[in-house]
N, C-alpha and C positions, 0 to 999 in steps of 0.2 A: 374186753375187760377195761381197757383204757377209756373207750368211749363211754362205757357205763359209769365209770368214776367221774368223768367230767360232767355227764348229764346229771348225776346225783348232786353236783355242786352248782346248779344253775343259779341258786340264790344264796347261798349261804355261808358260812364260816367256822379252832381252839387255840389254845393260848400258848404264848411264849412270854410268860410274865416278866422275864429278865429283859426282854427286848421291847415289848409293847403291851398295852392294856386294851388295845382295840378289840371291841366286842366281836366285830365281824371276823377278824383274824382268829380270835379265840375259837369261834365256831368252825371256821374253815379248817384250821390246823387239827382240830380234834377229829374231824371227819376223815381227813387224809391220813393222819398219823396217830390213830388212837393209842393212848397209853405209852407213846414214845417220847423220849426227852429230846427237845429241840435245842441244839447248842448254838451259841453265838458264833456266827460265821463271818463277822466283819473283817477278820484278819485273812480270810482265804477267798472271799467273794468281793469283787469290785463291780458295782452297778453303775451303768451309764444311762441315765434317764433325764429328760429335761425337767427343770424346775416348774415350768409351765409349758404345756403343749402349744405348738404353733398350729397344728392341724390335728384336732382330736381324733379324726377318722384315720389318720396315718401318722403314727408316732413311732419313731425308732426307739427301741429299748434293747440294751445290750448288757451283757455281764461277762466278766472274765474270772475264771476260777482256777486257783492253784491248790490242789489237795494237800493236806498235811503230809509231811515227809513219810514215805513208805506206803501211802494209801493211793487209791485210784478212785476216780469219779464214775459212778454207775448211772446216776439219773439226776437231771436238773429240771426243776419245775418253776415256772413263772406264774405268780399269782397276782392278779389285779383285784384287790379285796372287794371293791364296790362295783365291779363290772357285773352284768347279769349272769355271766358264766365265769366266775372268779378264777378257776383253774384254767389259765389262758393258753399255755403251751407247755408240753412236757417233752424233754429230750431224753431218750433212753439210749444209752451207749451200748451197742452190741459188744464192743471191745472196750472195757473201761480204760480211761486215760488219766494220767496225773495232772493234765492241764486241759482246759476246755474253754471255748469262747462261743457265745451266740449273739446274734444281732437280728432282730425281727421287727417287722412293722405291724403295729397293733392299733386297735380301736381302744381309746381310753374314754369310757362313757361319762365320767365325771371325776371330780377330785377324789383321789384314792391313795391309801397306802399301797405300796408295791413290795412284794416279798419274792426273793429268789431263794429256793430251797435246794440244797445239794445233798444227795445220799451217796456216801462213800461205801466202798466194798467191805468195810468192817461193820456195816449196818448202822453207822451213826448218821445223824441228820443235822445239817448245819443250815442256819438261816441268816440272811442279811436283809435289811429293809431300807426303804426310802419313801418319799411322798411325792406324788405328782399332782400338780394343779392343772386345770383344763380351761378351755375357752368357753365352756358352756354350750357346746353345739349338740350334746347328746349323741355321741358318735354311733352308738349301736342302733339308733332309730333314724339316723340321718339318711335321706334319700340316696340311692346308688349314684355314683359319679359317672357311670357309663350307660349307654343305651343297652337295653335288655337283650335285643337281638344280636348286637355286636358282641356283647359279653359272652353269650352262649356260643357264638360262632368261633371264638378264639379260646374258649374254656379248655384248660389243660395244657396250653402251649407253655413251654418253659425255656428260659435262657440261663445257661450256666456260665458263670465267670469266676476267675480266680486271680488273686493278687498275692505276691510274695510278702510274707510277714503278716502279723495280725495287728490291727490298729490298737496301739497301746492305750490303756486306761490308767489314770493316776490312782495311786493307792496301793498297788501291788508291784513288787519288784519282779517283773516277768521278762527281763531283757533276754535271757537265754530262751525262754518260752517263745517270744516273738520271732527270734532268729530261726527256730526249728520248725515253726508252723506257718502254713499259708492260710488265707481266708477264702473259703468257698462261698459264693453267693448264688442263690437260685431265685430268679424272678418267675413267679407263677401267675399265669393269666386265669383269674377266677373271680367271680363277683362277690363271693363270700357273703351271701345273704344271711342276715342275722335272725330273720323271722320277726323282727320288730320294725322293719321298714315298710312304708306304704307306697304302693304304685301311685305315682302322681296323676295318672289319668283315670284309672278305675277306682282309686281310693281304697283298694283292697290290700291287705297285708301280703307281702311277697313271701312265699314259703321258705323256711329255713333251708339253706344249702351252703355248706362251707367245706373247706379243706380239712378232711378228717385225719389223714396221715400223710407224711412225706418220709419215704424210706431212702436213705442215702447210702449207697454202696461205694466202696473205694477198691479199685483193682479187683472187682468181682466178689468182694467179701463185704458183709454187712458192717456198717460203721456206726450210724446213729439213726434212730427213728424219731420223728417229730409227731406228736399227737396234738392236733389243733383244736380250735373252738371258734365260736362266733366272735371272739376278741381279735382274731386275725383280720388284718385290714383287707379291703378290696385289692385284688392283684398283689398279694403279699410278697415281700422279699424276705427270704430266710438266709442268714449267713451263719456259718459255723467254721471253727478252726479245723484244719486237716493237716496231717503230716506232709511236709514239703516234698517228700519222696513220692507222693501219690502220682500215678501215671494215668489213671482213668477214673471217671466218675459216672455212676448210674443212678438215676433218680426215678422213683415210682411214686406218683401222687394218686391218692384215692380220696374222693369226696363223699359226703354223706348221702348222695344219691346213687352211689356205687360206680360212678365214672372213674375209670383208671387211665392215667396218662403216664408215659415214660419219656425219658430223655437220657442221652449218653454223650459224653465228651472225652476225647483223649487230651491229656495234659502233657504233651511232649516236652514243654519247656520247664516242667517242674519235677 
């Protein structure tokens, strides 16, 4: 179902009149949230994205969310409006949280509005937005940065790292949040072929193949599932906040060709 939704939005985009008049966003939001009211989330969502990308094919985009008092976060969606697949990453929390942070490396295909949409457990939808300029490299069609054989040989390898505390973002008073959470980073070896890239020798298009899902389990229990897209960078890094008391992490990555890879790490120091 998640994959079908993202596939549905390969080009397109409904509206949040109070926040934007962007036609593409109007179309996207109408398809994702038909008939639902989108609330101004600028007080609960802090987005960290560059004013202009240094590397269109590998741009770090992060957001920190503090749910309104008494509510929990159930789902967070990152939308790059003008990317070929606008619904770029969806984080579904198996166990809703009052606070959540993500940091992910993305392809930004061209200048675009960027929206972070948060669904809270009372069925309300909150949105914050910014705009990202690019260097004009056309990231989704840019040639792969690694040798095809080497990329396939290491595909699915993952490295798990964790740091105490979450990198603070300006705009939200999340001091206690940062003290209670750690940041989990997962580096995934995957070529993330967009289907728009051309083999530089054969001049044929490389078939689409990207990270479809990343399931993150903490202490043997589901925590958050990421649904990806062609907007994920080559060899993507995915960062999320996790409770500091976490003792073990399990990762399951599945790509669109059906390849499944797993990784596990004990976090004795946390």
